[in-house]
N, C-alpha and C positions, 0 to 999 in steps of 0.2 A: 155578512161574511165578506162581501166584496170590499166593504169599508175597512175591515180588519186587514185584508190582504193589501189594500192600498197603503194603509199606515205602515205595514211591515216593509213593503217595498221602499217606501220613503225613508224609513229608519235605516234600512240597509244602504240606500243611496247616500244618506247623510253620513253614515259611517265610512263609506268608501271615499268621501271627500275630505276626511280627516287625515292626519299624518299616521294614525295607528296602523292601518293595514300594511304600510311599507316600512314600518319601524323594524330595524334589525338589531341583533344583539350588539353588533359593532357600533351602531349609533348610540345605544345606551352606554356602552363603554366610553365612547368619546365624550358624551355629555357629562359622565362622571369625572373624566379627566379635566374638562373645562371647569366644572364646579370646584374641583380640587385646586386648580390654579387660582380661582377667585378666593377660595378659603385661605390659601397661603399668602395671597396679597393682603387680605384684610386682617387675618389673625396673626400672621407672622411678619408682616410688613416686608415680604420679599418682592422687591421691585413692583409695587402696586401700579405705577404708571404704565407698566408693560403688561403685567399678568392679568389685570382686570379687563382691559380691552381684548387681549388674546383669549382669555378664559371664556368671556361671554361670547366672543366670536365663534369659539369652538362649539358652544351650545347652539348658537344660531345656525351654524353650518351643518349640524347633524339632525335638524328637524326635517324629516322626509317631505318632499313636495308631492302634490297631487299630479298625476300624469297629465301632461299638456300645459302645466303651469311653469313658467320660467322664473325661478326664485333664487337658485344658488349661484355661486361665483363661477361655476362651469357651464351655466345655462345661457345660451345666446339670447341677448335682449333683456336680461334681468338687470335690475338696478345694482345688485351686488356685483354683477359682472363688470359694470362700468366703473364702480369703485375699485374693484380688483385690478383694473387696467394699470393703475399706478404701481402695483406690486409686480404684476406680470412683465411690465416693460421697464422696470427699474427706475420709475419716476420718483417715488417717495424717498428712497435712500439718500440721494444727493441733497434733497431738501432738508432731511434730518441733519446731514453734515453741515449745512449752512447754519442751522441753529446751534450745533455743537461748537462750531468755530466762533460764533458770536458770544458764547458763554465761557470759552476756554482761555485761561491765562497761561501762556507759555513761559512766563518769567522764570519759574523755578528750573525749567529745562534749560533755558538760555544761561542761567547763572551757573549751572553745573553740567556742561555738555556731555560729559562721559556717561551720565545716566541714560542718555539716548540709546547707548549700546544695549541696555537691558531691554528696552522696547523692541530692538531689532532681534535680540537673542530669543525672546519669547515666540517669535514667528517660526521657530524650529518645529513647533507643534503642527503648524499648517503644512509644511512640506513633508514631514515624516508621515502624517496622516494621508497625504496625497499618495505617497508611495505604498502605504498599507492598503488603501482603497484599490489601487491598481492591482495589487496582489490578490485581492478578494474578488476580482472579476468586474469591477466597475470600469466603464470606459474612461479614457483620459479626461474628457470633459466633466463627467460625473465625479471623478476623483478629485479634480480641482475644486469643484463646488462643495464637496464634502469636507475637504481639507481646511477650507477657510473657516469652518466652525471653530477651529483652534484659536483663532484670533479673538474670540469672545466678543464679536462685533456684529450684532444682528443686522443693521442696515447694509454692511459690507457683504455679509453672507447672502442676503436677499438679492443685492445687486448682481453679484457674481453668478448666483444660481439662475437668475433670470436670463443671463447671457449664455451660460454654458449648459445648464441642465434644468430647463423649465419644468420637466416632469417631476423633479425631486424638490421643487421649491418649497412646498408646504412642509415636508418633513425636515428639510434643512433649516428653514426659518424657525420652526417650533423648537428644534434642538438647540439652535444658537441662542434664542431668547431664554430657553429654559436654563441653560448653563449660565447665562448672564445673571439670571435671577438667583441662582443657587451658588453664586460666588462665596457667600459667607459660610456655606456648608462644605463646598468642595476644596477650597484653597487651604484653610488652616491645617488640616492633617498633613498635607504635602509640605507645608512650610515648616511644621515641627519635625517632620521626618528628615528633611534635608539640611536643617541648621542645628547648631548646638546652642545651649543656653548662653554661652559667652558671645557667640556671634549675634544672637538676638539682642544683646545688651549694647551693641556698638551704637554710639551716638554720632550723628551727622553734624558737620560744621554748618553754622548759619549761612544760607546762600547770600551771595552779593546782590546789591541793588542793580536792577536792569533798567536802563534809561528808556524813555519814551521813543527815542530814535531807533534803538535796537528793536523794540517791540513792533514798530511800524515796518522796518526793513525786513524783519524775519519772515512774515507771511509771503511777501513778494519773492524774496530770494529762495525760500524753501520750496515754494510752488515751482519756480523755474528749475531748480535742481531735481526735484522729485519727478516732475513730468518729463524732463529731458531723459532721465534714466529709465522711467517706466511710463510711457505715454498712455498705457491702458488705465492708469490711475487718474487721468486728467479730470474726469467729471467729479469724482469723490474728493480728491485732493483740492481741486479748484474751488469747489463750494466750501470746503472746510476753511481754506485760507482766505477766501473772499469774506466769509463771515467774521473771521478773526480780524481782518483789516478794517471792516466796518466798526469793530469794537475798539481797536487800538488807535485808530486815527483821530478819534474823539470829535470829529466834525459831522459824523453821521450817527450820532447816539440814538436818534429816534428809530432809524432803520435797524441798528444793532439790537435795540431793546425789543422791537417787534420780532426779529428773527429768533431771539433766545427765549421768548415768552410765548405769546399767542400763536405765532406761526409754527414753531416746533411742536407745541401742544396739539394743534389741529392735525398736523401730519402724523404725529405719534398715535393719535386716536384712530385715524384712518388706516394706518399701516398695521397696527396691532389687531384691530377688529377684522380687517380683511385677511390677514394671515391666519387668524383663528378660524374664520369662516371657510377657509380653503381646506380644512382638515376633515372633510366629509369622509365617513368611515370607508366607503367604497374606494376612495382614492388613497386614503392615508394608512389604513390598517393593512399593510403589506409587509412581507419579510424584509424587504429593502429598507423600510422605515425604521424597523428595529435595529438593523445593522448600522444605519446612519446614526442612531442615538448612541450605540456602543462606540462607534468610531469617534463621534463628537466628544464623548466623555474622555476617551483616551487622548484625543487631540488637546483638549483643554488642560488635562493633567500634565501632559508632556510640555505644553507651552509654559505652564506655571513652573514646573521643575526646571525647564531650560533656562528661564530667567534667573532663578535662584542659583543654579550651578554656575552660570556665567558670571554672576556677581562674585561668587567665591573664587572663580578663576582670576577675575580682575584684581582681587585682593592680594594675589601673589605678586603683583607688579606695582601696587600702589603704596605710597608712603603713608597716606591717610586712608585706611580701609573704609569701605562702605558697608552698610548693614545689608547682609544678603537677603533679608526679607523684602527689600525694595525690588528684587528681581521678580517677585510674584506679581507686582503691579505692572509688569511689562505687557500683560494682556490688555486689550483695549476696552475692558468693561469699566468705563468711566462713570462716576468716581468710585464705584463699589470696591474694586480691587485695592485702590489706595486706602480706602477706609478699613478694609480687612487688615492690611499691613499695619496701619496705625493701631488698631485694636490689639493685634497680636503683640506688637511692640509694647503697648501699655500694660499688657498682662505680665510681661517680664520685668518692666521697669515703669512705674506710673509717671515718671518724669521724662520718659523718652518719647517725644512727640515726632512721629515720622510722617504725618499726613502731608505736610507741605513738600517734603522730599519725595514721597511716593507719587505725587502728582506728575513729577517729571517723567519717569518711565511710563506712567499711565497714559499721558497724552502722546508720548512717543510711540506707544503701542497702537494708538489710533492711526497715526501716520503710517506705521509699519504694516498694519493689516491692510490698509488701503493700497499701499505699494505692492504688497504680496498679491492682492487681488488683481492689480493691474498687470503684474508679471504673469500670473497664471492665465489671465484672459488673453494677453498678447501671444502667449506661447501655445495655448490650446484651442483658440478660436480658428486657427488656420486649417 
């Protein structure tokens, strides 16, 4: 009998050291969401480089730890806590921008500078959402962090959230990356709603050739202009244009190639996984998180619509009209928004290739969202 009691006590003790006793319904719900992200990435090819690290990170972050063990991103001394440091302190986003700069070609934007205005116009979603969040009771700092979701730029959203609203970082990061991945689902209905068939058929003139000298001067000049106007964008903009200079000067090709391949891949893995792991149900499943997702969706929709409507406004004053679909690429989801514009254009006219032209407002949107983040940080951090 004593032996049976001994075995029973050991079985109970073993059960208590598993994750099952502390597993909550919220953890199961978040694990299901993480697996859904992985499914969408594999089956639907929705941003697999982002959704697989984030989705698996969500699963990891919702396995309950045994009392006394430091395992999660919020537990002092845990390995995940050290990896999460790069998210919490805004280290990873500038490194992502370095890689983006090294792989970005600004030639199309330089050949047709007026398309830059579409990238600027799309930032209306950021500032309108900021005002909406204020009205709903968020603090000014939290409102700024929520509003930047409209830029559809995950690294920028993480960077600004880490500075203004660290407590909302997980929800904002997941919202930003979710909408980036769902660009092919969210944007087309808005594009069809706000444009006519005739407008979607507009063809763009072939862009002019941009010289090597222009491509080298641009990152230096643009950095100085942007950071003098918005010093808060210095880190993100600085790394973006530094990476671009590595690419365009052609004498540091080895550095540029590392930045746009292995380096950005490593940082993307760490960033995505850590963001996912930060969504423990006890921290993430709050009414505030749901509100952030709703505001983020509205912000993204307004940004898309703002770019399209501004393109239509520009056409009232241009001798050579631009295709309003290009305005949807003003959000900085590179290159997905540009691809969506291209596909919608091809659906109307199989000979109307808009991808090259759409990259101009798309990369302008990257710069615009970073500047918007810098402006919000400088105004709200005081």
